[in-house]
All heavy atoms as atom14 arrays in JSON, in Angstrom:
{
  "sequence": "MQGQSLSGTSFTSLKQLQDHIDAYVNAYNERAEPFVWTKKKVRQRRFKGRRITQL",
  "atom14_mask": [
    [1, 1, 1, 1, 1, 1, 1, 1, 0, 0, 0, 0, 0, 0],
    [1, 1, 1, 1, 1, 1, 1, 1, 1, 0, 0, 0, 0, 0],
    [1, 1, 1, 1, 0, 0, 0, 0, 0, 0, 0, 0, 0, 0],
    [1, 1, 1, 1, 1, 1, 1, 1, 1, 0, 0, 0, 0, 0],
    [1, 1, 1, 1, 1, 1, 0, 0, 0, 0, 0, 0, 0, 0],
    [1, 1, 1, 1, 1, 1, 1, 1, 0, 0, 0, 0, 0, 0],
    [1, 1, 1, 1, 1, 1, 0, 0, 0, 0, 0, 0, 0, 0],
    [1, 1, 1, 1, 0, 0, 0, 0, 0, 0, 0, 0, 0, 0],
    [1, 1, 1, 1, 1, 1, 1, 0, 0, 0, 0, 0, 0, 0],
    [1, 1, 1, 1, 1, 1, 0, 0, 0, 0, 0, 0, 0, 0],
    [1, 1, 1, 1, 1, 1, 1, 1, 1, 1, 1, 0, 0, 0],
    [1, 1, 1, 1, 1, 1, 1, 0, 0, 0, 0, 0, 0, 0],
    [1, 1, 1, 1, 1, 1, 0, 0, 0, 0, 0, 0, 0, 0],
    [1, 1, 1, 1, 1, 1, 1, 1, 0, 0, 0, 0, 0, 0],
    [1, 1, 1, 1, 1, 1, 1, 1, 1, 0, 0, 0, 0, 0],
    [1, 1, 1, 1, 1, 1, 1, 1, 1, 0, 0, 0, 0, 0],
    [1, 1, 1, 1, 1, 1, 1, 1, 0, 0, 0, 0, 0, 0],
    [1, 1, 1, 1, 1, 1, 1, 1, 1, 0, 0, 0, 0, 0],
    [1, 1, 1, 1, 1, 1, 1, 1, 0, 0, 0, 0, 0, 0],
    [1, 1, 1, 1, 1, 1, 1, 1, 1, 1, 0, 0, 0, 0],
    [1, 1, 1, 1, 1, 1, 1, 1, 0, 0, 0, 0, 0, 0],
    [1, 1, 1, 1, 1, 1, 1, 1, 0, 0, 0, 0, 0, 0],
    [1, 1, 1, 1, 1, 0, 0, 0, 0, 0, 0, 0, 0, 0],
    [1, 1, 1, 1, 1, 1, 1, 1, 1, 1, 1, 1, 0, 0],
    [1, 1, 1, 1, 1, 1, 1, 0, 0, 0, 0, 0, 0, 0],
    [1, 1, 1, 1, 1, 1, 1, 1, 0, 0, 0, 0, 0, 0],
    [1, 1, 1, 1, 1, 0, 0, 0, 0, 0, 0, 0, 0, 0],
    [1, 1, 1, 1, 1, 1, 1, 1, 1, 1, 1, 1, 0, 0],
    [1, 1, 1, 1, 1, 1, 1, 1, 0, 0, 0, 0, 0, 0],
    [1, 1, 1, 1, 1, 1, 1, 1, 1, 0, 0, 0, 0, 0],
    [1, 1, 1, 1, 1, 1, 1, 1, 1, 1, 1, 0, 0, 0],
    [1, 1, 1, 1, 1, 0, 0, 0, 0, 0, 0, 0, 0, 0],
    [1, 1, 1, 1, 1, 1, 1, 1, 1, 0, 0, 0, 0, 0],
    [1, 1, 1, 1, 1, 1, 1, 0, 0, 0, 0, 0, 0, 0],
    [1, 1, 1, 1, 1, 1, 1, 1, 1, 1, 1, 0, 0, 0],
    [1, 1, 1, 1, 1, 1, 1, 0, 0, 0, 0, 0, 0, 0],
    [1, 1, 1, 1, 1, 1, 1, 1, 1, 1, 1, 1, 1, 1],
    [1, 1, 1, 1, 1, 1, 1, 0, 0, 0, 0, 0, 0, 0],
    [1, 1, 1, 1, 1, 1, 1, 1, 1, 0, 0, 0, 0, 0],
    [1, 1, 1, 1, 1, 1, 1, 1, 1, 0, 0, 0, 0, 0],
    [1, 1, 1, 1, 1, 1, 1, 1, 1, 0, 0, 0, 0, 0],
    [1, 1, 1, 1, 1, 1, 1, 0, 0, 0, 0, 0, 0, 0],
    [1, 1, 1, 1, 1, 1, 1, 1, 1, 1, 1, 0, 0, 0],
    [1, 1, 1, 1, 1, 1, 1, 1, 1, 0, 0, 0, 0, 0],
    [1, 1, 1, 1, 1, 1, 1, 1, 1, 1, 1, 0, 0, 0],
    [1, 1, 1, 1, 1, 1, 1, 1, 1, 1, 1, 0, 0, 0],
    [1, 1, 1, 1, 1, 1, 1, 1, 1, 1, 1, 0, 0, 0],
    [1, 1, 1, 1, 1, 1, 1, 1, 1, 0, 0, 0, 0, 0],
    [1, 1, 1, 1, 0, 0, 0, 0, 0, 0, 0, 0, 0, 0],
    [1, 1, 1, 1, 1, 1, 1, 1, 1, 1, 1, 0, 0, 0],
    [1, 1, 1, 1, 1, 1, 1, 1, 1, 1, 1, 0, 0, 0],
    [1, 1, 1, 1, 1, 1, 1, 1, 0, 0, 0, 0, 0, 0],
    [1, 1, 1, 1, 1, 1, 1, 0, 0, 0, 0, 0, 0, 0],
    [1, 1, 1, 1, 1, 1, 1, 1, 1, 0, 0, 0, 0, 0],
    [1, 1, 1, 1, 1, 1, 1, 1, 0, 0, 0, 0, 0, 0]
  ],
  "atom14_positions": [
    [[-3.63, -62.02, 76.89], [-3.1, -62.33, 75.57], [-2.39, -63.67, 75.58], [-2.51, -64.38, 74.62], [-2.13, -61.21, 75.17], [-1.6, -61.41, 73.78], [-0.78, -59.94, 73.24], [0.61, -60.63, 72.44], [0.0, 0.0, 0.0], [0.0, 0.0, 0.0], [0.0, 0.0, 0.0], [0.0, 0.0, 0.0], [0.0, 0.0, 0.0], [0.0, 0.0, 0.0]],
    [[-1.74, -64.0, 76.66], [-1.01, -65.25, 76.73], [-1.95, -66.42, 76.57], [-1.71, -67.37, 75.83], [-0.21, -65.4, 78.02], [0.5, -66.7, 78.09], [1.31, -66.88, 79.4], [1.34, -65.93, 80.17], [1.89, -67.99, 79.61], [0.0, 0.0, 0.0], [0.0, 0.0, 0.0], [0.0, 0.0, 0.0], [0.0, 0.0, 0.0], [0.0, 0.0, 0.0]],
    [[-3.1, -66.36, 77.26], [-4.02, -67.47, 77.19], [-4.76, -67.57, 75.9], [-5.22, -68.64, 75.48], [0.0, 0.0, 0.0], [0.0, 0.0, 0.0], [0.0, 0.0, 0.0], [0.0, 0.0, 0.0], [0.0, 0.0, 0.0], [0.0, 0.0, 0.0], [0.0, 0.0, 0.0], [0.0, 0.0, 0.0], [0.0, 0.0, 0.0], [0.0, 0.0, 0.0]],
    [[-4.9, -66.49, 75.2], [-5.62, -66.46, 73.93], [-4.78, -66.64, 72.68], [-5.25, -67.11, 71.69], [-6.37, -65.13, 73.81], [-7.43, -64.93, 74.85], [-8.09, -63.57, 74.73], [-7.7, -62.71, 73.96], [-9.14, -63.33, 75.56], [0.0, 0.0, 0.0], [0.0, 0.0, 0.0], [0.0, 0.0, 0.0], [0.0, 0.0, 0.0], [0.0, 0.0, 0.0]],
    [[-3.51, -66.28, 72.76], [-2.72, -66.3, 71.54], [-1.37, -66.99, 71.71], [-0.91, -67.69, 70.8], [-2.49, -64.87, 71.08], [-1.67, -64.85, 69.92], [0.0, 0.0, 0.0], [0.0, 0.0, 0.0], [0.0, 0.0, 0.0], [0.0, 0.0, 0.0], [0.0, 0.0, 0.0], [0.0, 0.0, 0.0], [0.0, 0.0, 0.0], [0.0, 0.0, 0.0]],
    [[-0.69, -66.79, 72.81], [0.68, -67.27, 72.94], [0.81, -68.66, 73.55], [1.89, -69.27, 73.47], [1.5, -66.27, 73.75], [1.64, -64.89, 73.13], [2.42, -63.98, 74.08], [2.32, -64.94, 71.8], [0.0, 0.0, 0.0], [0.0, 0.0, 0.0], [0.0, 0.0, 0.0], [0.0, 0.0, 0.0], [0.0, 0.0, 0.0], [0.0, 0.0, 0.0]],
    [[-0.23, -69.18, 74.15], [-0.16, -70.48, 74.81], [0.07, -71.59, 73.8], [-0.65, -71.67, 72.81], [-1.47, -70.7, 75.56], [-1.44, -71.93, 76.25], [0.0, 0.0, 0.0], [0.0, 0.0, 0.0], [0.0, 0.0, 0.0], [0.0, 0.0, 0.0], [0.0, 0.0, 0.0], [0.0, 0.0, 0.0], [0.0, 0.0, 0.0], [0.0, 0.0, 0.0]],
    [[1.08, -72.34, 74.04], [1.4, -73.46, 73.17], [2.12, -73.15, 71.91], [2.28, -74.0, 71.0], [0.0, 0.0, 0.0], [0.0, 0.0, 0.0], [0.0, 0.0, 0.0], [0.0, 0.0, 0.0], [0.0, 0.0, 0.0], [0.0, 0.0, 0.0], [0.0, 0.0, 0.0], [0.0, 0.0, 0.0], [0.0, 0.0, 0.0], [0.0, 0.0, 0.0]],
    [[2.55, -71.91, 71.76], [3.26, -71.54, 70.52], [4.76, -71.42, 70.8], [5.16, -71.26, 71.98], [2.77, -70.23, 69.98], [2.92, -69.2, 70.92], [1.3, -70.31, 69.57], [0.0, 0.0, 0.0], [0.0, 0.0, 0.0], [0.0, 0.0, 0.0], [0.0, 0.0, 0.0], [0.0, 0.0, 0.0], [0.0, 0.0, 0.0], [0.0, 0.0, 0.0]],
    [[5.56, -71.56, 69.76], [7.0, -71.31, 69.91], [7.5, -70.51, 68.72], [6.94, -70.59, 67.59], [7.76, -72.62, 70.02], [7.57, -73.42, 68.84], [0.0, 0.0, 0.0], [0.0, 0.0, 0.0], [0.0, 0.0, 0.0], [0.0, 0.0, 0.0], [0.0, 0.0, 0.0], [0.0, 0.0, 0.0], [0.0, 0.0, 0.0], [0.0, 0.0, 0.0]],
    [[8.5, -69.77, 68.91], [9.05, -68.91, 67.91], [10.56, -69.09, 67.83], [11.24, -69.3, 68.83], [8.73, -67.43, 68.21], [7.25, -67.19, 68.39], [6.68, -67.13, 69.65], [6.42, -67.02, 67.31], [5.36, -66.9, 69.82], [5.08, -66.8, 67.46], [4.55, -66.75, 68.72], [0.0, 0.0, 0.0], [0.0, 0.0, 0.0], [0.0, 0.0, 0.0]],
    [[11.11, -69.01, 66.61], [12.54, -69.22, 66.43], [13.29, -67.86, 66.42], [14.49, -67.86, 66.45], [12.83, -69.97, 65.13], [12.28, -69.25, 64.03], [12.23, -71.36, 65.18], [0.0, 0.0, 0.0], [0.0, 0.0, 0.0], [0.0, 0.0, 0.0], [0.0, 0.0, 0.0], [0.0, 0.0, 0.0], [0.0, 0.0, 0.0], [0.0, 0.0, 0.0]],
    [[12.52, -66.77, 66.34], [13.17, -65.45, 66.32], [12.29, -64.41, 66.98], [11.07, -64.61, 67.12], [13.52, -65.03, 64.94], [12.36, -64.7, 64.22], [0.0, 0.0, 0.0], [0.0, 0.0, 0.0], [0.0, 0.0, 0.0], [0.0, 0.0, 0.0], [0.0, 0.0, 0.0], [0.0, 0.0, 0.0], [0.0, 0.0, 0.0], [0.0, 0.0, 0.0]],
    [[12.9, -63.38, 67.41], [12.14, -62.26, 68.0], [11.22, -61.64, 67.0], [10.09, -61.23, 67.29], [13.13, -61.2, 68.57], [12.5, -60.06, 69.32], [11.7, -60.54, 70.48], [13.58, -59.1, 69.76], [0.0, 0.0, 0.0], [0.0, 0.0, 0.0], [0.0, 0.0, 0.0], [0.0, 0.0, 0.0], [0.0, 0.0, 0.0], [0.0, 0.0, 0.0]],
    [[11.63, -61.6, 65.74], [10.82, -61.03, 64.65], [9.51, -61.83, 64.49], [8.42, -61.25, 64.32], [11.63, -61.01, 63.37], [10.86, -60.53, 62.15], [10.61, -59.07, 62.2], [10.01, -58.59, 60.88], [9.02, -57.59, 61.05], [0.0, 0.0, 0.0], [0.0, 0.0, 0.0], [0.0, 0.0, 0.0], [0.0, 0.0, 0.0], [0.0, 0.0, 0.0]],
    [[9.57, -63.17, 64.59], [8.37, -63.95, 64.52], [7.4, -63.66, 65.66], [6.22, -63.55, 65.46], [8.73, -65.47, 64.55], [9.16, -66.03, 63.28], [9.4, -67.54, 63.4], [9.68, -68.07, 64.52], [9.23, -68.27, 62.32], [0.0, 0.0, 0.0], [0.0, 0.0, 0.0], [0.0, 0.0, 0.0], [0.0, 0.0, 0.0], [0.0, 0.0, 0.0]],
    [[7.94, -63.49, 66.85], [7.08, -63.14, 68.0], [6.46, -61.79, 67.78], [5.25, -61.61, 68.01], [7.96, -63.14, 69.28], [7.27, -62.65, 70.53], [6.03, -63.55, 70.88], [8.24, -62.65, 71.7], [0.0, 0.0, 0.0], [0.0, 0.0, 0.0], [0.0, 0.0, 0.0], [0.0, 0.0, 0.0], [0.0, 0.0, 0.0], [0.0, 0.0, 0.0]],
    [[7.22, -60.8, 67.35], [6.69, -59.47, 67.09], [5.58, -59.49, 66.04], [4.53, -58.85, 66.19], [7.79, -58.49, 66.68], [8.71, -58.16, 67.8], [9.92, -57.33, 67.3], [10.3, -57.42, 66.14], [10.49, -56.53, 68.2], [0.0, 0.0, 0.0], [0.0, 0.0, 0.0], [0.0, 0.0, 0.0], [0.0, 0.0, 0.0], [0.0, 0.0, 0.0]],
    [[5.81, -60.23, 64.97], [4.77, -60.33, 63.88], [3.51, -61.03, 64.42], [2.4, -60.6, 64.08], [5.36, -61.1, 62.71], [6.44, -60.36, 61.96], [6.49, -59.12, 62.17], [7.17, -61.0, 61.19], [0.0, 0.0, 0.0], [0.0, 0.0, 0.0], [0.0, 0.0, 0.0], [0.0, 0.0, 0.0], [0.0, 0.0, 0.0], [0.0, 0.0, 0.0]],
    [[3.7, -62.04, 65.24], [2.53, -62.76, 65.81], [1.72, -61.8, 66.72], [0.51, -61.76, 66.64], [2.99, -63.98, 66.6], [1.86, -64.76, 67.17], [1.17, -65.68, 66.46], [1.33, -64.77, 68.43], [0.25, -66.21, 67.24], [0.32, -65.66, 68.43], [0.0, 0.0, 0.0], [0.0, 0.0, 0.0], [0.0, 0.0, 0.0], [0.0, 0.0, 0.0]],
    [[2.43, -61.05, 67.59], [1.73, -60.11, 68.46], [1.03, -59.04, 67.69], [-0.12, -58.66, 67.98], [2.74, -59.56, 69.52], [3.18, -60.65, 70.47], [2.12, -58.38, 70.25], [4.3, -60.25, 71.42], [0.0, 0.0, 0.0], [0.0, 0.0, 0.0], [0.0, 0.0, 0.0], [0.0, 0.0, 0.0], [0.0, 0.0, 0.0], [0.0, 0.0, 0.0]],
    [[1.71, -58.5, 66.69], [1.07, -57.42, 65.84], [-0.17, -57.96, 65.14], [-1.2, -57.27, 65.1], [2.06, -56.91, 64.83], [3.15, -56.06, 65.48], [2.97, -55.57, 66.6], [4.24, -55.91, 64.81], [0.0, 0.0, 0.0], [0.0, 0.0, 0.0], [0.0, 0.0, 0.0], [0.0, 0.0, 0.0], [0.0, 0.0, 0.0], [0.0, 0.0, 0.0]],
    [[-0.12, -59.17, 64.64], [-1.28, -59.75, 63.99], [-2.43, -59.97, 64.93], [-3.6, -59.75, 64.63], [-0.92, -61.09, 63.3], [0.0, 0.0, 0.0], [0.0, 0.0, 0.0], [0.0, 0.0, 0.0], [0.0, 0.0, 0.0], [0.0, 0.0, 0.0], [0.0, 0.0, 0.0], [0.0, 0.0, 0.0], [0.0, 0.0, 0.0], [0.0, 0.0, 0.0]],
    [[-2.1, -60.44, 66.15], [-3.14, -60.64, 67.2], [-3.78, -59.29, 67.56], [-5.04, -59.23, 67.64], [-2.52, -61.29, 68.42], [-3.49, -61.37, 69.57], [-4.43, -62.37, 69.6], [-3.5, -60.42, 70.61], [-5.34, -62.44, 70.64], [-4.39, -60.47, 71.65], [-5.31, -61.49, 71.66], [-6.24, -61.56, 72.68], [0.0, 0.0, 0.0], [0.0, 0.0, 0.0]],
    [[-3.0, -58.25, 67.79], [-3.54, -56.97, 68.17], [-4.42, -56.44, 67.07], [-5.51, -55.89, 67.31], [-2.41, -55.97, 68.49], [-2.91, -54.57, 68.63], [-1.72, -56.43, 69.81], [0.0, 0.0, 0.0], [0.0, 0.0, 0.0], [0.0, 0.0, 0.0], [0.0, 0.0, 0.0], [0.0, 0.0, 0.0], [0.0, 0.0, 0.0], [0.0, 0.0, 0.0]],
    [[-4.02, -56.52, 65.8], [-4.81, -56.06, 64.68], [-6.12, -56.77, 64.58], [-7.2, -56.18, 64.38], [-4.01, -56.13, 63.38], [-2.88, -55.13, 63.31], [-2.96, -54.1, 63.97], [-1.85, -55.47, 62.53], [0.0, 0.0, 0.0], [0.0, 0.0, 0.0], [0.0, 0.0, 0.0], [0.0, 0.0, 0.0], [0.0, 0.0, 0.0], [0.0, 0.0, 0.0]],
    [[-6.1, -58.12, 64.76], [-7.32, -58.92, 64.68], [-8.23, -58.58, 65.85], [-9.47, -58.47, 65.68], [-6.97, -60.42, 64.66], [0.0, 0.0, 0.0], [0.0, 0.0, 0.0], [0.0, 0.0, 0.0], [0.0, 0.0, 0.0], [0.0, 0.0, 0.0], [0.0, 0.0, 0.0], [0.0, 0.0, 0.0], [0.0, 0.0, 0.0], [0.0, 0.0, 0.0]],
    [[-7.69, -58.38, 67.04], [-8.46, -58.06, 68.19], [-9.14, -56.67, 68.01], [-10.3, -56.48, 68.3], [-7.6, -58.05, 69.45], [-8.38, -57.68, 70.67], [-9.02, -58.67, 71.41], [-8.42, -56.36, 71.15], [-9.74, -58.38, 72.57], [-9.15, -56.04, 72.28], [-9.81, -57.06, 72.98], [-10.54, -56.74, 74.11], [0.0, 0.0, 0.0], [0.0, 0.0, 0.0]],
    [[-8.4, -55.7, 67.5], [-8.95, -54.37, 67.32], [-10.04, -54.32, 66.28], [-10.94, -53.47, 66.38], [-7.81, -53.39, 66.93], [-6.96, -53.06, 68.13], [-7.33, -53.19, 69.25], [-5.72, -52.61, 67.8], [0.0, 0.0, 0.0], [0.0, 0.0, 0.0], [0.0, 0.0, 0.0], [0.0, 0.0, 0.0], [0.0, 0.0, 0.0], [0.0, 0.0, 0.0]],
    [[-10.02, -55.21, 65.32], [-11.08, -55.27, 64.31], [-12.41, -55.67, 64.92], [-13.48, -55.22, 64.45], [-10.7, -56.18, 63.15], [-9.64, -55.61, 62.24], [-9.25, -56.55, 61.17], [-9.92, -57.61, 61.0], [-8.23, -56.28, 60.47], [0.0, 0.0, 0.0], [0.0, 0.0, 0.0], [0.0, 0.0, 0.0], [0.0, 0.0, 0.0], [0.0, 0.0, 0.0]],
    [[-12.41, -56.53, 65.9], [-13.68, -57.02, 66.5], [-13.95, -56.49, 67.85], [-14.95, -56.89, 68.5], [-13.67, -58.57, 66.52], [-12.66, -59.19, 67.46], [-12.77, -60.71, 67.45], [-11.92, -61.29, 68.47], [-10.6, -61.55, 68.33], [-10.01, -61.29, 67.2], [-9.95, -62.08, 69.32], [0.0, 0.0, 0.0], [0.0, 0.0, 0.0], [0.0, 0.0, 0.0]],
    [[-13.12, -55.62, 68.33], [-13.31, -55.06, 69.67], [-14.58, -54.16, 69.76], [-14.89, -53.46, 68.78], [-12.09, -54.25, 70.09], [0.0, 0.0, 0.0], [0.0, 0.0, 0.0], [0.0, 0.0, 0.0], [0.0, 0.0, 0.0], [0.0, 0.0, 0.0], [0.0, 0.0, 0.0], [0.0, 0.0, 0.0], [0.0, 0.0, 0.0], [0.0, 0.0, 0.0]],
    [[-15.26, -54.26, 70.86], [-16.44, -53.41, 71.11], [-16.29, -52.7, 72.42], [-15.68, -53.2, 73.35], [-17.67, -54.33, 71.16], [-17.97, -55.06, 69.88], [-19.19, -55.92, 70.01], [-19.87, -55.91, 71.06], [-19.49, -56.64, 69.02], [0.0, 0.0, 0.0], [0.0, 0.0, 0.0], [0.0, 0.0, 0.0], [0.0, 0.0, 0.0], [0.0, 0.0, 0.0]],
    [[-16.88, -51.51, 72.52], [-16.77, -50.77, 73.81], [-17.53, -51.57, 74.89], [-18.42, -52.34, 74.64], [-17.51, -49.47, 73.54], [-17.82, -49.41, 72.1], [-17.62, -50.77, 71.5], [0.0, 0.0, 0.0], [0.0, 0.0, 0.0], [0.0, 0.0, 0.0], [0.0, 0.0, 0.0], [0.0, 0.0, 0.0], [0.0, 0.0, 0.0], [0.0, 0.0, 0.0]],
    [[-17.07, -51.34, 76.12], [-17.73, -52.02, 77.26], [-17.94, -50.98, 78.33], [-17.34, -49.9, 78.33], [-16.93, -53.18, 77.78], [-15.51, -52.82, 78.21], [-15.27, -52.44, 79.53], [-14.47, -52.8, 77.3], [-13.99, -52.1, 79.91], [-13.2, -52.44, 77.73], [-12.94, -52.09, 78.98], [0.0, 0.0, 0.0], [0.0, 0.0, 0.0], [0.0, 0.0, 0.0]],
    [[-18.8, -51.29, 79.27], [-19.16, -50.38, 80.35], [-18.67, -50.99, 81.64], [-18.98, -52.13, 81.92], [-20.68, -50.12, 80.43], [-21.01, -49.24, 81.56], [-21.19, -49.53, 79.11], [0.0, 0.0, 0.0], [0.0, 0.0, 0.0], [0.0, 0.0, 0.0], [0.0, 0.0, 0.0], [0.0, 0.0, 0.0], [0.0, 0.0, 0.0], [0.0, 0.0, 0.0]],
    [[-17.88, -50.21, 82.39], [-17.45, -50.67, 83.73], [-18.64, -50.71, 84.65], [-19.44, -49.78, 84.67], [-16.37, -49.76, 84.28], [-15.05, -49.93, 83.67], [-14.53, -49.18, 82.66], [-14.07, -50.99, 83.93], [-13.29, -49.64, 82.3], [-12.98, -50.76, 83.08], [-14.07, -52.05, 84.79], [-11.85, -51.53, 83.09], [-12.92, -52.83, 84.81], [-11.85, -52.58, 83.96]],
    [[-18.73, -51.73, 85.47], [-19.76, -51.77, 86.47], [-19.12, -52.07, 87.81], [-18.07, -52.62, 87.92], [-20.75, -52.92, 86.19], [-20.07, -54.16, 86.1], [-21.47, -52.67, 84.83], [0.0, 0.0, 0.0], [0.0, 0.0, 0.0], [0.0, 0.0, 0.0], [0.0, 0.0, 0.0], [0.0, 0.0, 0.0], [0.0, 0.0, 0.0], [0.0, 0.0, 0.0]],
    [[-19.8, -51.58, 88.85], [-19.29, -51.75, 90.2], [-20.47, -52.07, 91.1], [-21.48, -51.4, 91.07], [-18.61, -50.49, 90.68], [-18.06, -50.57, 92.09], [-17.41, -49.27, 92.48], [-16.98, -49.33, 93.95], [-16.43, -48.06, 94.38], [0.0, 0.0, 0.0], [0.0, 0.0, 0.0], [0.0, 0.0, 0.0], [0.0, 0.0, 0.0], [0.0, 0.0, 0.0]],
    [[-20.29, -53.09, 91.91], [-21.38, -53.46, 92.86], [-21.39, -52.45, 93.98], [-20.39, -51.75, 94.31], [-21.13, -54.83, 93.44], [-21.21, -55.96, 92.4], [-21.04, -57.27, 93.05], [-21.15, -58.4, 92.06], [-20.97, -59.71, 92.66], [0.0, 0.0, 0.0], [0.0, 0.0, 0.0], [0.0, 0.0, 0.0], [0.0, 0.0, 0.0], [0.0, 0.0, 0.0]],
    [[-22.54, -52.38, 94.62], [-22.67, -51.46, 95.77], [-21.81, -52.03, 96.92], [-21.82, -53.18, 97.23], [-24.14, -51.42, 96.25], [-24.37, -50.47, 97.38], [-25.84, -50.43, 97.75], [-26.07, -49.46, 98.91], [-27.45, -49.38, 99.29], [0.0, 0.0, 0.0], [0.0, 0.0, 0.0], [0.0, 0.0, 0.0], [0.0, 0.0, 0.0], [0.0, 0.0, 0.0]],
    [[-21.05, -51.16, 97.52], [-20.1, -51.53, 98.59], [-20.79, -51.27, 99.93], [-21.26, -50.16, 100.18], [-18.76, -50.75, 98.51], [-17.87, -51.11, 99.6], [-18.15, -51.01, 97.14], [0.0, 0.0, 0.0], [0.0, 0.0, 0.0], [0.0, 0.0, 0.0], [0.0, 0.0, 0.0], [0.0, 0.0, 0.0], [0.0, 0.0, 0.0], [0.0, 0.0, 0.0]],
    [[-20.83, -52.25, 100.8], [-21.37, -52.06, 102.14], [-20.24, -51.98, 103.16], [-19.23, -52.63, 103.02], [-22.24, -53.27, 102.53], [-23.48, -53.42, 101.69], [-24.25, -54.55, 102.21], [-25.57, -54.59, 101.54], [-26.57, -55.34, 101.97], [-26.41, -56.09, 103.03], [-27.71, -55.31, 101.36], [0.0, 0.0, 0.0], [0.0, 0.0, 0.0], [0.0, 0.0, 0.0]],
    [[-20.43, -51.12, 104.11], [-19.43, -51.01, 105.18], [-19.58, -52.18, 106.14], [-20.67, -52.53, 106.5], [-19.57, -49.69, 105.91], [-19.19, -48.47, 105.12], [-19.28, -47.23, 105.92], [-20.0, -47.13, 106.88], [-18.52, -46.21, 105.53], [0.0, 0.0, 0.0], [0.0, 0.0, 0.0], [0.0, 0.0, 0.0], [0.0, 0.0, 0.0], [0.0, 0.0, 0.0]],
    [[-18.46, -52.74, 106.55], [-18.48, -53.84, 107.51], [-18.44, -53.29, 108.94], [-17.85, -52.27, 109.18], [-17.27, -54.71, 107.3], [-17.28, -55.44, 105.97], [-16.1, -56.35, 105.9], [-16.07, -57.05, 104.65], [-15.1, -57.82, 104.24], [-14.06, -57.99, 105.01], [-15.16, -58.41, 103.07], [0.0, 0.0, 0.0], [0.0, 0.0, 0.0], [0.0, 0.0, 0.0]],
    [[-19.0, -54.0, 109.8], [-19.01, -53.59, 111.23], [-17.84, -54.36, 111.88], [-17.58, -55.49, 111.62], [-20.32, -53.88, 111.89], [-21.42, -53.03, 111.34], [-22.6, -53.01, 112.33], [-23.62, -52.09, 111.84], [-23.72, -50.82, 112.21], [-22.9, -50.33, 113.04], [-24.67, -50.06, 111.74], [0.0, 0.0, 0.0], [0.0, 0.0, 0.0], [0.0, 0.0, 0.0]],
    [[-17.2, -53.67, 112.84], [-16.1, -54.24, 113.56], [-16.42, -54.1, 115.07], [-16.35, -52.97, 115.6], [-14.81, -53.54, 113.23], [-13.6, -54.11, 113.87], [-13.01, -55.27, 113.44], [-13.03, -53.44, 114.93], [-11.88, -55.79, 114.04], [-11.91, -53.96, 115.57], [-11.34, -55.14, 115.13], [0.0, 0.0, 0.0], [0.0, 0.0, 0.0], [0.0, 0.0, 0.0]],
    [[-16.82, -55.18, 115.68], [-17.18, -55.17, 117.11], [-18.22, -54.05, 117.38], [-18.02, -53.23, 118.34], [-15.98, -54.99, 118.0], [-15.04, -56.18, 117.95], [-13.92, -56.06, 118.94], [-12.99, -57.23, 118.83], [-11.86, -57.13, 119.77], [0.0, 0.0, 0.0], [0.0, 0.0, 0.0], [0.0, 0.0, 0.0], [0.0, 0.0, 0.0], [0.0, 0.0, 0.0]],
    [[-19.24, -54.0, 116.62], [-20.31, -53.05, 116.87], [-20.06, -51.62, 116.33], [-20.93, -50.78, 116.48], [0.0, 0.0, 0.0], [0.0, 0.0, 0.0], [0.0, 0.0, 0.0], [0.0, 0.0, 0.0], [0.0, 0.0, 0.0], [0.0, 0.0, 0.0], [0.0, 0.0, 0.0], [0.0, 0.0, 0.0], [0.0, 0.0, 0.0], [0.0, 0.0, 0.0]],
    [[-18.9, -51.41, 115.75], [-18.61, -50.05, 115.2], [-18.26, -50.2, 113.72], [-17.8, -51.24, 113.26], [-17.43, -49.44, 115.93], [-17.69, -49.19, 117.39], [-16.48, -48.57, 118.01], [-15.47, -49.61, 118.06], [-14.22, -49.41, 118.54], [-13.87, -48.22, 118.96], [-13.36, -50.4, 118.56], [0.0, 0.0, 0.0], [0.0, 0.0, 0.0], [0.0, 0.0, 0.0]],
    [[-18.47, -49.16, 112.96], [-18.03, -49.16, 111.6], [-16.51, -49.0, 111.56], [-15.87, -48.38, 112.46], [-18.65, -47.98, 110.85], [-20.17, -48.14, 110.7], [-20.67, -47.18, 109.65], [-22.1, -47.24, 109.58], [-22.78, -48.1, 108.83], [-22.14, -48.98, 108.11], [-24.12, -48.07, 108.8], [0.0, 0.0, 0.0], [0.0, 0.0, 0.0], [0.0, 0.0, 0.0]],
    [[-15.89, -49.6, 110.59], [-14.42, -49.57, 110.47], [-13.92, -48.11, 110.36], [-12.87, -47.79, 110.92], [-13.95, -50.39, 109.23], [-14.3, -51.87, 109.46], [-12.51, -50.16, 108.94], [-14.0, -52.74, 108.24], [0.0, 0.0, 0.0], [0.0, 0.0, 0.0], [0.0, 0.0, 0.0], [0.0, 0.0, 0.0], [0.0, 0.0, 0.0], [0.0, 0.0, 0.0]],
    [[-14.65, -47.26, 109.75], [-14.23, -45.85, 109.57], [-14.18, -45.09, 110.9], [-13.58, -44.05, 110.97], [-15.13, -45.12, 108.6], [-16.47, -45.23, 109.08], [-15.02, -45.7, 107.21], [0.0, 0.0, 0.0], [0.0, 0.0, 0.0], [0.0, 0.0, 0.0], [0.0, 0.0, 0.0], [0.0, 0.0, 0.0], [0.0, 0.0, 0.0], [0.0, 0.0, 0.0]],
    [[-14.8, -45.61, 111.97], [-14.81, -44.96, 113.23], [-13.7, -45.38, 114.17], [-13.54, -44.88, 115.25], [-16.18, -45.23, 113.99], [-17.35, -44.64, 113.26], [-18.67, -45.06, 113.9], [-18.67, -46.02, 114.71], [-19.72, -44.36, 113.57], [0.0, 0.0, 0.0], [0.0, 0.0, 0.0], [0.0, 0.0, 0.0], [0.0, 0.0, 0.0], [0.0, 0.0, 0.0]],
    [[-12.82, -46.27, 113.71], [-11.71, -46.76, 114.53], [-10.63, -45.73, 114.69], [-10.32, -44.91, 113.96], [-11.17, -48.05, 114.0], [-12.09, -49.21, 114.07], [-11.41, -50.42, 113.42], [-12.41, -49.57, 115.54], [0.0, 0.0, 0.0], [0.0, 0.0, 0.0], [0.0, 0.0, 0.0], [0.0, 0.0, 0.0], [0.0, 0.0, 0.0], [0.0, 0.0, 0.0]]
  ]
}
């Protein structure tokens, strides 16, 4: 959020900051889309000829 909305901005009151954050969250939620987590296949590393899990 800092890099997308708060970077380079300044506020004179806490209320201004809260309003800015609320507006950002509302705008983000309007265009948000679901995403799917992905994970690469994990390979076991060898340690001096043995697998780490055998130590």
